[in-house]
N, C-alpha and C positions, 0 to 999 in steps of 0.2 A: 243023140242030138248034140251038136257042137256049140258050146257057149262062147267060143272065140269070135271076135269081131272080124268079119271079112270086108275088106275095103276094095271097091271097084272104082277105078279112075275113069272118068268119061272125058273124051276129047270132042272137039267140034266136028271131027270126021268119023266119030263112032257111029256105025250103022244102027239105026233104031231097032230093027227086028233082031239083029244079032246081039245087041246089048240087052234087050228084053229077054232073049233066050238065055244069056249068061246069068241074068238075075234069077230066073226060074231054075236053071241047072245048079246054081250055087245053093239055093234053098233046098232043092231036092237032094243034094249031096250031104245035107245035114247041118249046114250053117243057118242058124236062126237069127243071128245078129249081122245084118248086112247094111253097109253104109256106102252111098255113092258120093263121089267128090268131083266137082267141076270148077274149072277156072276159066272165066270169060263168058261172054254172052252166047256164043255159038255152042259152047260146051253145056251151058245150063239149058239151052233149048233142046239139045239132043238128050240130056238127062230127063227133062220133063216128058218128052215124047216116048222115051224108053220106059219110064215109069207107067205111063198110060197104057202102053202096049202090054207090059208085064201084068198090069192090073187085070186086063181082059183075059190073059192066059190063066191067071190064078182064079178068076171068077168062074172060068169053065171047069175048074177043078173043085169048085165049092169053097174057095178061100177068098179072103178079103185082104187087099193090100192098101195100107194107109202110110203116110209119110209124116215125119217130124223134121221140119226144115230148120237149118241154122247156118252159121258161117264161122269162119276162123281166118286168121292171118297166117301166111307162111312166107318165109324168106326165100323167094325165088326170083332172081333178077330184081331185087328190091322187094318191098312188101306187096304181096298179092292177096286178094280176098278169095277164099275158097268157099263155094256154096256146098253145104253138106245136106244130104237127104238120108235120114235114118229110116229104113224100111221096117214096117210092122206088118207081119203076115199072120193072119189068124184064120 
């Protein structure tokens, strides 16, 4: 089990199914601390849909996915707010 934090960045063009698959594959490869980051409304929308899809995949494996949401500021073309979703899989 890898205790290192794995960060996945989500864009507004990230395909929902592929992103959900990446979440599951990241968990299956041993990363237990997974964080998603999104900047902008369309990215946050894709992140939410990907979490919902990944949750269904984990449920079919007998696991539960919950999230802890937060935000941070980054210096990217001025200050941008980054929405952060820390995934908790049990």
